[in-house]
N, C-alpha and C positions, 0 to 999 in steps of 0.2 A: 724853563725846564722843558725838555722835549715832550712831544705828544707821541704816545705809543698807541697804535691801532691794534687792539686785541680782537681776533676773530675766533669765535667758537664754532665748531662744526659738530652737528648731532646726527645720530641715526634714529630711525623710527622705532627701533627696539627699546630705546630709553625714554620714549615720550611719556608714558604713564609715571615712571619714577621721577622725571623732571617736574611733572605736575605736582607731585607730592613734596618735592624739595624746593620748588620755586619760591614759596614765602620766605624761607631762610636765605636763599640766594639773593632775593631782592632786598631783604633787610640788610644783608652784608654789603650789597652795592650801595644802598642808601647811606650807610655809614661812611662809605668812601666818597660819595657825592658831598655829604656834609663837610668832609675834611678837604674838599677841593681836589681830590685825587682822580675821581671819575668825572669826566667832563660831560659825557653823554653815553647812553646805553640803550640798546633795544634789540629785539629779535628780528631776524629776517622774516618777511611775510610768508615765505614758503615753508617755514618751520625747519629749515636746514641748519640754522645756527643763529649767531648773534654778533653784533659789532659793539665793542666797548672802547671808547676813547679815554685814555688815561694820561695823566700828567705824572711822569716818573723820570728818574735820573737817567735811565737807559733801559734797554730791552731786558737785561738780566734782572734789574730791580722789579720791573713789571711782572716778569715771569715768576719771580719769587713771591710777590704779593698775591698772585692769583692761585697759588698753591692752597691758600686758605679759603677759596671760594667753596661754599657747600656743594655746588655742582661738581667741581673738580674732586673734592674729597669723597664724594659718593660715586665717582667713576662715571659720571653722566656726560662728560665731554669726550666725544670720540677723538677729536684732535683740536689743537689750537695753534694759531699763528700770531706771533708778536712781531710787529714791524714799526720801526721809528718812522714817523710821518712829519713832514714839514709843511704846515699850512702857510700859504702866502697871501691869501685874501679871505675875508669873512670873519665869522664869529670867533674862531680859535686863534686869530692872529693877535699877538700882544702888542 
């Protein structure tokens, strides 16, 4: 199954709200980790966004899945980019 790189981009205006919703967001992600859908996830150290690596059939499937993210549902993601990625070496190579 393809790996989709999901990039979230945030603005400083939503920082406080993200802090409030973060437990729900992480619980939602943890459920996807348990199912093997999310391969890895974490915020950028500068607070500008996050990278989430997802196993999905295609970009459209990943985009549809992420509509359920509590951050997205609360309007806390300024923009998102979904890109199919082909790992050729390392941890994510099957």
